[in-house]
N, CA and C of each residue as an Amber inpcrd file, in Angstrom:
protein
   570
  49.2560000  53.2840000  17.0170000  49.9470000  52.0240000  17.1470000
  49.0800000  50.8890000  16.8810000  49.5110000  49.8740000  15.9640000
  48.8540000  48.8450000  15.8020000  49.0010000  47.6840000  16.8550000
  48.0430000  46.9220000  17.2040000  48.1840000  45.9640000  18.1490000
  47.5730000  44.6420000  17.6040000  47.5550000  43.4460000  18.2840000
  46.9310000  42.3100000  17.7910000  45.3050000  42.4700000  17.6700000
  44.8350000  43.4330000  18.2520000  43.5290000  43.7060000  18.3010000
  43.0090000  44.2900000  16.8500000  43.9560000  44.8270000  16.1580000
  43.6930000  45.4570000  14.7300000  43.8030000  44.3510000  13.7380000
  44.3160000  43.2220000  14.1160000  44.4550000  42.1110000  13.1290000
  43.2810000  41.2870000  13.0230000  42.6710000  41.3200000  11.8340000
  41.5660000  40.2700000  11.6300000  41.9950000  38.8000000  11.6330000
  41.0840000  37.8900000  11.8940000  41.4550000  36.5370000  11.9790000
  40.8000000  35.6630000  10.8660000  41.3250000  34.5760000  10.7240000
  40.8260000  33.6290000   9.7140000  39.2380000  33.6070000   9.7780000
  38.6270000  33.4010000   8.6790000  37.1360000  33.3360000   8.7390000
  36.6270000  34.7890000   8.3600000  37.3940000  35.9180000   8.4570000
  36.9740000  37.1350000   8.0650000  36.9020000  37.2970000   6.5510000
  35.8610000  37.7740000   5.9780000  35.8660000  37.7420000   4.4920000
  36.9240000  38.5330000   3.7530000  37.4220000  39.6080000   4.4570000
  38.5090000  40.3180000   3.7900000  39.6730000  39.5370000   3.4660000
  39.9390000  38.5150000   4.2800000  41.1950000  37.6620000   3.8850000
  40.9830000  36.8440000   2.7600000  39.8780000  36.6540000   2.2470000
  39.5840000  35.8350000   0.9740000  39.2970000  36.6130000  -0.1880000
  39.4550000  38.0430000  -0.1510000  39.3210000  38.9770000  -1.3120000
  40.5990000  39.0550000  -1.9430000  40.5230000  39.2800000  -3.2960000
  41.6690000  39.7940000  -4.1180000  41.8180000  41.4000000  -3.7950000
  42.8210000  41.7680000  -3.2370000  43.0120000  43.2090000  -2.8940000
  43.0190000  44.1110000  -4.1740000  42.6800000  45.2460000  -4.0840000
  42.6690000  46.2390000  -5.1340000  44.1500000  46.9090000  -5.2060000
  44.5860000  47.2870000  -6.4350000  45.8230000  48.0020000  -6.6030000
  45.7390000  49.3420000  -5.8590000  46.9140000  49.7780000  -5.3880000
  47.0790000  51.1670000  -4.7100000  47.3810000  52.1530000  -5.7910000
  46.6860000  53.3250000  -5.6490000  46.7910000  54.3630000  -6.6070000
  47.7840000  55.3910000  -6.0900000  48.7320000  55.7640000  -6.9050000
  49.7210000  56.8870000  -6.4490000  49.2580000  58.3150000  -7.0560000
  49.5400000  59.3560000  -6.3750000  50.3250000  59.5110000  -5.0730000
  49.3750000  59.0210000  -3.9730000  49.9420000  58.4290000  -2.8540000
  49.2900000  57.9300000  -1.7600000  48.6000000  59.0500000  -0.9420000
  47.5150000  58.8460000  -0.3710000  46.8500000  59.7670000   0.5780000
  47.5470000  59.5600000   1.8450000  47.3700000  60.5750000   2.8090000
  48.1070000  60.5810000   4.0960000  47.6520000  59.4690000   4.9200000
  46.3250000  58.9930000   4.8580000  45.8910000  57.7560000   5.6600000
  46.6920000  56.5750000   5.2930000  46.8490000  56.3270000   3.9620000
  47.6590000  55.1520000   3.5390000  49.0810000  55.2870000   3.9360000
  49.7360000  56.3760000   3.8290000  51.0650000  56.4830000   4.3660000
  51.1890000  56.2720000   5.7930000  50.2340000  56.8110000   6.5180000
  50.2660000  56.7370000   8.0530000  50.0040000  55.1310000   8.4300000
  49.1010000  54.4790000   7.7590000  48.8660000  53.0870000   7.8930000
  50.0940000  52.2230000   7.4990000  50.7870000  52.5640000   6.4170000
  51.9680000  51.7410000   6.1210000  53.0500000  51.9650000   7.1850000
  53.2310000  53.1400000   7.6640000  54.2030000  53.2880000   8.7560000
  53.8100000  52.4460000   9.9360000  52.5860000  52.5230000  10.2970000
  52.0790000  51.8390000  11.4370000  52.3080000  50.2010000  11.2890000
  52.2130000  49.7750000  10.1120000  52.3730000  48.4200000   9.7970000
  53.8400000  47.8720000   9.9160000  54.6150000  48.7670000   9.5660000
  56.1720000  48.4170000   9.6280000  56.5980000  48.5900000  11.1820000
  56.0960000  49.5630000  11.7730000  56.3920000  49.7340000  13.2950000
  55.7640000  48.6360000  14.0070000  54.6330000  48.0700000  13.7260000
  54.1880000  46.9000000  14.4040000  55.1350000  45.7820000  14.2780000
  55.6880000  45.4650000  13.2310000  56.6050000  44.3630000  13.0330000
  57.7450000  44.5960000  13.8290000  58.3350000  45.8350000  13.8630000
  59.5870000  46.2270000  14.5930000  59.2020000  45.9700000  16.0010000
  58.0840000  46.4660000  16.5670000  57.6920000  46.4050000  17.9090000
  57.5180000  44.9560000  18.3920000  56.8550000  44.1710000  17.4330000
  56.7280000  42.7320000  17.6930000  57.9720000  41.7830000  17.8620000
  58.9890000  42.3350000  17.3520000  60.3160000  41.7280000  17.3890000
  61.2190000  42.2590000  18.5530000  60.7550000  43.2800000  19.2050000
  61.4050000  43.8080000  20.4750000  60.7010000  43.1580000  21.6760000
  61.5480000  42.1680000  22.2590000  60.8920000  41.4370000  23.4560000
  60.2080000  42.1710000  24.3720000  60.7760000  43.3430000  24.8140000
  60.0770000  44.2030000  25.9070000  58.7840000  44.7950000  25.4010000
  58.7780000  45.3350000  24.1950000  57.4890000  45.8730000  23.6480000
  56.4580000  44.7620000  23.3260000  57.0790000  43.5820000  22.8000000
  56.0940000  42.5390000  22.5120000  55.3120000  42.1130000  23.7010000
  56.0440000  41.9160000  24.9580000  55.3910000  41.6180000  26.0320000
  54.5210000  42.6250000  26.6600000  54.9420000  43.8430000  26.6350000
  54.1590000  45.0380000  27.1870000  52.8250000  45.0990000  26.4570000
  52.8620000  45.0810000  25.1010000  51.5170000  45.2010000  24.3590000
  50.9290000  43.8930000  23.7770000  51.4940000  42.6330000  24.4240000
  50.9060000  41.4820000  23.9320000  50.8330000  41.2340000  22.4420000
  52.1070000  41.4900000  21.8210000  52.2480000  41.3760000  20.3400000
  52.7440000  39.9860000  20.1120000  52.2630000  39.3190000  19.1200000
  52.8810000  38.0330000  18.5770000  54.0510000  38.4080000  17.5760000
  55.1680000  37.8650000  17.6300000  56.2970000  38.3660000  16.8200000
  55.8730000  38.0630000  15.4390000  56.1570000  38.9650000  14.4640000
  55.8690000  38.7220000  13.0220000  56.9720000  39.3260000  12.2420000
  57.0940000  38.8940000  10.9680000  58.1840000  39.4930000  10.1620000
  57.5100000  39.9870000   8.8130000  56.1310000  39.8330000   8.7330000
  55.4440000  40.3350000   7.6820000  54.0400000  40.6300000   7.9550000
  53.3670000  41.5870000   7.3920000  51.9800000  41.7610000   7.5710000
  51.4090000  42.4290000   6.3340000  50.1950000  42.0550000   5.8110000
  49.6980000  42.5750000   4.6680000  48.4440000  43.5470000   4.9140000
  48.0820000  44.5010000   4.2380000  46.9940000  45.3210000   4.4870000
  45.6760000  44.5480000   4.7540000  45.3230000  43.5900000   3.9050000
  44.1060000  42.8820000   4.2580000  44.0750000  42.2570000   5.6300000
  45.1290000  42.0640000   6.2120000  45.2380000  41.4100000   7.7140000
  44.6890000  42.4690000   8.6360000  44.6620000  43.8760000   8.2500000
  44.0540000  44.8460000   9.1600000  42.8380000  45.4070000   8.4050000
  42.1460000  44.5640000   7.7570000  40.9500000  44.7120000   7.0620000
  40.9260000  45.9590000   6.0290000  42.1340000  46.1830000   5.3660000
  42.2230000  47.0060000   4.1790000  42.5630000  46.2460000   2.9640000
  41.5300000  46.2150000   2.1620000  41.6930000  45.2800000   0.9550000
  42.5010000  46.1550000  -0.1690000  43.7000000  46.4950000   0.1080000
  44.6040000  47.1060000  -0.9170000  45.9520000  46.3340000  -0.8670000
  46.5310000  46.4300000  -2.1250000  47.7180000  45.5770000  -2.3860000
  49.0170000  46.2680000  -1.7870000  49.1550000  46.2230000  -0.5090000
  50.3590000  46.6040000   0.1210000  50.6530000  45.6790000   1.2800000
  52.0460000  45.6540000   1.7940000  52.4640000  44.7930000   2.7480000
  53.7590000  45.3590000   3.2320000  54.0090000  45.0270000   4.5530000
  55.2420000  45.3140000   5.2490000  56.0110000  44.1940000   5.5740000
  57.3730000  44.2110000   5.4720000  58.2290000  43.2220000   5.9830000
  59.3600000  43.7100000   6.7210000  59.7100000  43.0900000   7.7520000
  60.8550000  43.5760000   8.5620000  61.6160000  42.3040000   8.8580000
  62.7310000  42.1210000   8.1090000  63.7130000  40.8910000   8.2350000
  64.8970000  41.4690000   8.5710000  65.3550000  41.2440000   9.8460000
  66.8260000  41.6040000  10.3200000  67.6930000  40.6560000   9.5060000
  68.7410000  41.2560000   8.8760000  69.7410000  40.3960000   8.1770000
  70.7790000  39.7960000   8.9780000  71.3160000  38.7200000   8.5560000
  72.3500000  37.9260000   9.2730000  73.7360000  38.7990000   9.2890000
  73.9580000  39.5720000   8.1950000  75.1380000  40.3720000   8.0680000
  74.8540000  41.8730000   8.5920000  73.6940000  41.9980000   9.3210000
  73.3980000  43.3010000   9.7910000  72.4350000  44.1310000   8.8700000
  72.3420000  43.7430000   7.6440000  71.5790000  44.4940000   6.6770000
  70.0640000  44.0370000   6.7970000  69.2120000  44.8300000   6.9490000
  67.7570000  44.6210000   7.1370000  67.1330000  44.6240000   5.7220000
  66.0710000  43.7760000   5.4410000  65.1450000  44.0830000   4.4320000
  63.9190000  44.5270000   5.1470000  63.8150000  45.6980000   5.2310000
  62.6510000  46.3260000   6.0580000  62.0030000  47.3280000   5.0870000
  60.8160000  47.0830000   4.7190000  60.1340000  47.9010000   3.5950000
  58.5370000  47.6890000   3.6300000  57.9900000  48.7820000   3.2320000
  56.4980000  48.6150000   2.8440000  56.5370000  48.5440000   1.4130000
  55.7710000  47.6440000   0.9750000  55.8670000  47.2250000  -0.5500000
  54.3940000  47.4250000  -1.1360000  54.3140000  48.2460000  -2.2530000
  53.0170000  48.5880000  -2.7200000  52.9240000  47.9040000  -4.1360000
  51.7960000  47.4180000  -4.3900000  51.4890000  46.7290000  -5.7200000
  52.6070000  45.7540000  -6.0900000  52.9950000  44.8000000  -5.2800000
  54.1100000  43.8450000  -5.6590000  53.6560000  42.8840000  -6.5800000
  54.6700000  42.5940000  -7.4810000  54.4010000  41.4780000  -8.5750000
  55.6020000  40.5900000  -8.6190000  55.4430000  39.3430000  -8.5570000
  56.4760000  38.3600000  -8.7730000  56.6780000  38.3070000 -10.2590000
  57.8520000  38.8000000 -10.7540000  58.1760000  38.8660000 -12.2770000
  59.0050000  37.6310000 -12.6580000  59.5610000  36.9440000 -11.7070000
  60.3030000  35.7600000 -12.1060000  60.4650000  34.8940000 -10.8630000
  60.6940000  33.5670000 -10.9700000  60.8330000  32.7370000  -9.8890000
  61.5270000  31.4610000 -10.2590000  62.2610000  30.9200000  -9.3840000
  63.0580000  29.7310000  -9.6040000  62.0260000  28.4580000  -9.7180000
  62.5700000  27.4550000 -10.4950000  61.9260000  26.1900000 -10.4610000
  62.0510000  25.5820000  -9.1170000  63.2750000  25.6650000  -8.4470000
  63.4240000  25.0220000  -7.2600000  62.6430000  25.6660000  -6.1010000
  62.2170000  24.6950000  -5.2540000  61.3440000  25.1180000  -4.0900000
  62.0880000  25.1240000  -2.7670000  61.3920000  25.8340000  -1.8140000
  61.8780000  25.6380000  -0.4120000  60.7460000  25.6940000   0.4330000
  60.9970000  25.3080000   1.7200000  59.9500000  25.4930000   2.7160000
  60.4600000  25.5380000   4.1290000  59.7640000  25.9630000   5.0240000
  60.1510000  26.0850000   6.3280000  60.0570000  24.7510000   7.1810000
  61.1400000  24.3890000   7.8600000  61.0020000  22.9570000   8.4420000
  59.7930000  22.8770000   9.3580000  59.5140000  23.8560000  10.1080000
  58.4420000  23.7700000  11.1040000  57.1100000  24.3810000  10.5950000
  56.9320000  24.4580000   9.2100000  55.7410000  24.9620000   8.6150000
  55.5850000  26.4420000   8.9070000  54.4750000  27.1550000   8.4860000
  54.3500000  28.4650000   8.5520000  53.2870000  28.7790000   9.6140000
  53.3280000  30.0600000  10.0480000  52.4130000  30.7260000  10.8870000
  51.9530000  31.8200000  10.4020000  50.8990000  32.5140000  10.9770000
  50.2750000  33.6930000  10.4040000  49.6880000  34.5070000  11.4840000
  49.9700000  35.7090000  11.4890000  49.2280000  36.5800000  12.4870000
  47.8800000  36.5930000  12.5370000  47.0640000  36.0810000  11.5180000
  45.6570000  36.1110000  11.3760000  45.1380000  34.5990000  11.7730000
  45.9930000  33.6890000  12.0820000  45.7220000  32.3250000  12.4610000
  46.2510000  32.0640000  13.8450000  45.2400000  31.8170000  14.6510000
  45.5190000  31.7320000  16.1210000  45.6850000  30.1950000  16.4630000
  45.8480000  29.3370000  15.4880000  46.1360000  27.9220000  15.8240000
  47.3490000  27.3230000  14.9890000  47.8200000  26.2590000  15.5580000
  48.9570000  25.6340000  14.8260000  48.2670000  24.8620000  13.6190000
  48.8990000  24.9970000  12.5110000  48.5290000  24.2670000  11.2550000
  49.7000000  23.5640000  10.7260000  49.8090000  22.2440000  11.1410000
  51.0210000  21.5630000  10.7340000  50.9430000  21.3480000   9.2970000
  52.1790000  21.3370000   8.5200000  52.2590000  20.9060000   7.1580000
  53.2470000  21.6180000   6.4130000  53.8130000  21.0750000   5.3210000
  54.7660000  21.7330000   4.5210000  54.0760000  22.6640000   3.5050000
  54.5850000  23.8680000   3.4380000  54.1090000  24.8880000   2.4390000
  55.2240000  25.1170000   1.4870000  55.0920000  24.5890000   0.3240000
  56.0930000  24.6460000  -0.6580000  55.9770000  26.0390000  -1.2100000
  57.2350000  26.8080000  -1.4680000  57.3650000  28.1210000  -2.0940000
  58.4260000  28.0610000  -3.0110000  58.5060000  29.0760000  -3.7960000
  59.5630000  29.2860000  -4.8410000  60.8140000  29.6490000  -3.9970000
  62.0150000  28.9770000  -4.2720000  63.2650000  29.2230000  -3.4570000
  63.7340000  30.6240000  -3.7020000  63.5720000  31.0600000  -5.0150000
  64.0750000  32.4000000  -5.3430000  62.9010000  33.1790000  -6.0500000
  62.7810000  34.4420000  -5.8230000  61.8490000  35.2520000  -6.5870000
  62.5190000  36.5530000  -6.8340000  61.8910000  37.1350000  -7.9760000
  62.2960000  38.5820000  -8.3130000  60.9770000  39.3620000  -8.1560000
  60.8130000  40.3230000  -7.4010000  59.5520000  41.1190000  -7.2770000
  59.8630000  42.5670000  -7.7770000  58.7320000  43.0550000  -8.3350000
  58.7330000  44.5570000  -8.6560000  57.6310000  45.1060000  -7.8640000
  58.0160000  46.2660000  -7.3180000  56.9390000  46.9540000  -6.4090000
  57.3310000  48.4100000  -6.3950000  56.4570000  49.1900000  -5.7600000
  56.6410000  50.6640000  -5.5800000  56.8010000  50.9020000  -4.0740000
  57.6470000  51.9290000  -3.7470000  57.8320000  52.3270000  -2.3860000
  56.6960000  53.2840000  -2.0320000  56.8460000  53.8800000  -0.7810000
  55.8730000  54.7910000  -0.3360000  55.8010000  56.0790000  -1.0720000
  56.8330000  56.3470000  -1.8040000  56.9760000  57.6780000  -2.5310000
  56.5420000  57.4980000  -3.9780000  56.3300000  56.1700000  -4.3620000
  56.0140000  55.9370000  -5.7780000  56.9690000  55.4750000  -6.6220000
  58.2490000  55.2850000  -6.0480000  59.4590000  54.8930000  -6.8450000
  59.2330000  53.3600000  -7.0080000  59.6160000  53.0470000  -8.2980000
  59.5630000  51.5400000  -8.7510000  60.8710000  50.8970000  -8.2980000
  60.8080000  49.6740000  -7.7690000  61.9980000  48.9670000  -7.4170000
  61.8280000  47.4600000  -7.8620000  62.9990000  46.8220000  -8.0680000
  63.0500000  45.3540000  -8.3100000  64.0030000  44.6950000  -7.2750000
  63.4340000  43.7370000  -6.7190000  64.3640000  43.0710000  -5.6190000
  64.3960000  41.5140000  -5.8400000  65.5910000  40.9630000  -5.7730000
  65.7060000  39.4780000  -5.8780000  65.8850000  38.9520000  -4.4440000
  64.9880000  37.9890000  -4.1370000  64.9190000  37.4040000  -2.7710000
  65.1500000  35.9280000  -2.7940000  65.7040000  35.4150000  -1.8570000
  65.9380000  33.8820000  -1.8540000  65.7920000  33.5020000  -0.3950000
  65.3480000  32.0690000  -0.3270000  65.2800000  31.3920000   1.0020000
  64.2030000  31.9820000   1.7600000  64.5280000  32.3170000   3.1730000
  63.5060000  32.8980000   3.9690000  62.8310000  34.1730000   3.6750000
  63.6680000  35.2030000   3.0830000  63.0040000  36.3700000   2.7010000
  61.9530000  36.1490000   1.5770000  62.2530000  35.1870000   0.6280000
  61.3460000  34.8230000  -0.4140000  60.1180000  34.1090000   0.0560000
  60.2910000  33.4020000   1.0560000  59.1600000  32.7070000   1.5110000
  58.1730000  33.6720000   2.2580000  58.7290000  34.5630000   3.0490000
  58.0340000  35.5820000   3.7790000  57.2180000  36.5190000   2.7680000
  58.0100000  37.0110000   1.7190000  57.1980000  37.8510000   0.7990000
  56.1420000  37.0830000  -0.0780000  56.3530000  35.8770000  -0.3400000
  55.3430000  35.1020000  -0.9800000  54.0960000  34.8070000  -0.1660000
  54.3610000  34.6500000   1.0850000  53.2200000  34.5190000   2.1520000
  52.3930000  35.7880000   2.1270000  52.9710000  36.8810000   2.1650000
  52.3450000  38.2690000   2.3290000  51.6050000  38.5940000   0.8960000
  52.2730000  38.2230000  -0.2190000  51.6140000  38.3650000  -1.4480000
  50.3790000  37.5830000  -1.6290000  50.4470000  36.3580000  -1.0440000
  49.1970000  35.4740000  -1.0170000  48.0380000  36.1240000  -0.3250000
  48.2090000  36.7940000   0.6630000  47.2650000  37.6250000   1.4090000
  46.6180000  38.6280000   0.4150000  47.4260000  39.2330000  -0.3350000
  46.7790000  40.1760000  -1.4020000  45.8830000  39.5450000  -2.3330000
  46.0860000  38.1260000  -2.4970000  45.3080000  37.3660000  -3.4170000
  44.1620000  36.5680000  -2.8030000  43.9700000  36.7570000  -1.5280000
  43.0380000  35.9660000  -0.7940000  43.3940000  34.6220000  -0.5260000
  44.6940000  34.3080000  -0.4960000  45.1190000  32.8810000  -0.2730000
  45.7210000  32.8870000   1.1820000  45.4250000  31.8290000   1.9210000
  45.9810000  31.5840000   3.1930000  47.0470000  30.5490000   2.9970000
  48.0700000  30.5540000   3.9200000  49.2530000  29.5660000   3.8240000
  48.7920000  28.2690000   3.6480000  47.7000000  27.8770000   4.4970000
  47.3740000  26.4810000   4.6060000  46.6600000  25.9350000   3.4010000
  46.2840000  26.8650000   2.6020000  45.7220000  26.4330000   1.1890000
  46.7870000  25.7310000   0.4670000  48.0240000  25.9420000   0.6980000
  49.0700000  25.3330000  -0.1610000  49.5910000  24.0910000   0.4940000
  49.0360000  23.6390000   1.7110000  49.5010000  22.3330000   2.3180000
  48.7670000  21.2320000   1.5160000  49.3720000  20.2020000   1.2290000
  48.7990000  19.0100000   0.6690000  47.7880000  18.3640000   1.7210000
  46.4970000  18.3670000   1.5020000  45.5320000  17.9380000   2.3580000
  45.6190000  16.3830000   2.5920000  46.0280000  15.5880000   1.6480000
  46.1670000  14.1700000   1.8600000  47.3320000  13.6670000   2.5700000
  48.4130000  14.4630000   2.5260000  49.6590000  14.1030000   3.2080000
  50.3760000  15.3680000   3.5250000  49.9250000  16.2660000   4.6430000
  50.4290000  17.3480000   4.9070000  51.9420000  17.5570000   5.3130000
  52.5800000  16.5040000   5.7090000  53.9700000  16.5180000   6.0180000
  54.8540000  16.0240000   4.9790000  54.3080000  15.6520000   3.8500000
  54.9240000  15.1360000   2.6510000  55.8600000  16.1300000   2.2050000
  57.1800000  15.7810000   1.8710000  58.2220000  16.7090000   1.1830000
  58.1680000  16.4080000  -0.2760000  57.7920000  17.5510000  -1.1020000
  57.9870000  17.2380000  -2.4980000  59.4550000  17.0150000  -2.8430000
  59.6560000  16.3250000  -3.9710000  61.0550000  16.0170000  -4.4060000
  61.9180000  17.2530000  -4.5560000  63.0040000  17.1830000  -4.1550000
  64.0370000  18.1470000  -4.4080000  63.7060000  19.5790000  -3.7750000
  63.0370000  19.5020000  -2.6930000  62.6480000  20.7830000  -1.9310000
  63.7580000  21.0650000  -0.8800000  64.1830000  22.3460000  -0.8170000
  65.1260000  22.7240000   0.2910000  64.2710000  22.9200000   1.5120000
  64.7230000  22.4360000   2.7400000  64.0760000  22.5390000   3.8980000
  64.9290000  23.5530000   4.6870000  64.2710000  24.7850000   5.0710000
  65.0340000  25.7340000   5.8140000  64.7020000  25.7250000   7.2010000
  65.6850000  25.7370000   8.1300000  65.3290000  25.8300000   9.5750000
  64.7240000  27.0790000   9.7560000  63.6740000  27.1100000  10.5700000
  62.6970000  28.1130000  10.8260000  63.0490000  28.7900000  12.2750000
  62.9900000  30.1760000  12.1780000  62.9950000  30.8270000  13.4860000
  61.6520000  30.8370000  14.0560000  61.4980000  29.9350000  15.1500000
  60.1220000  29.8000000  15.6400000  59.5970000  31.0020000  16.4340000
  60.3020000  31.9650000  16.5410000  59.9030000  33.1750000  17.2690000
  59.0080000  34.2040000  16.4240000  59.1720000  33.9430000  15.0730000
  58.5440000  34.9240000  14.2230000  57.6520000  34.2290000  13.2750000
  56.5890000  34.9640000  12.7910000  55.5300000  34.3780000  11.9790000
  55.5150000  35.2960000  10.7230000  55.4590000  34.7620000   9.4130000
  55.2990000  35.5950000   8.2900000  53.9550000  36.2140000   8.3000000
């Protein structure tokens, strides 16, 4: 089981590397790690387990955050209509995106960052991603609003980019023109 002790923090060199593509078929260690990453997110969103194991709630985690410089990530986003987007995504690529942008009203947080970093993080409002699942099957998924922001945050980790790199240093709270501001669930961090 993964805990907060398994997550590396800002300043660790792995967080600034461009991660390597994953080769299929996956080895057993990679499959086990992928399952543990997804389970960590589920556990972190369960109030009892989060308290018991002192887990910060999260909706996404990338392999570099557990010091594995490979291109995969897990997301667990309970849906408003009961449908989850809960997946481990290997070798993701954004193949198209909207011109329109969105951001979270309260900014973004990160399991690898133990401090508040105020600021607007502009992201594409809609993206289409191509990725492989744990069995090597290719998928295409269109995401919008909050799920789009979460997946972009995690893909940034695969490219050595931290969310605060996207905040305007001169005016961190400035809203770009025509950006959608989404209400954020303060209990979870991408």
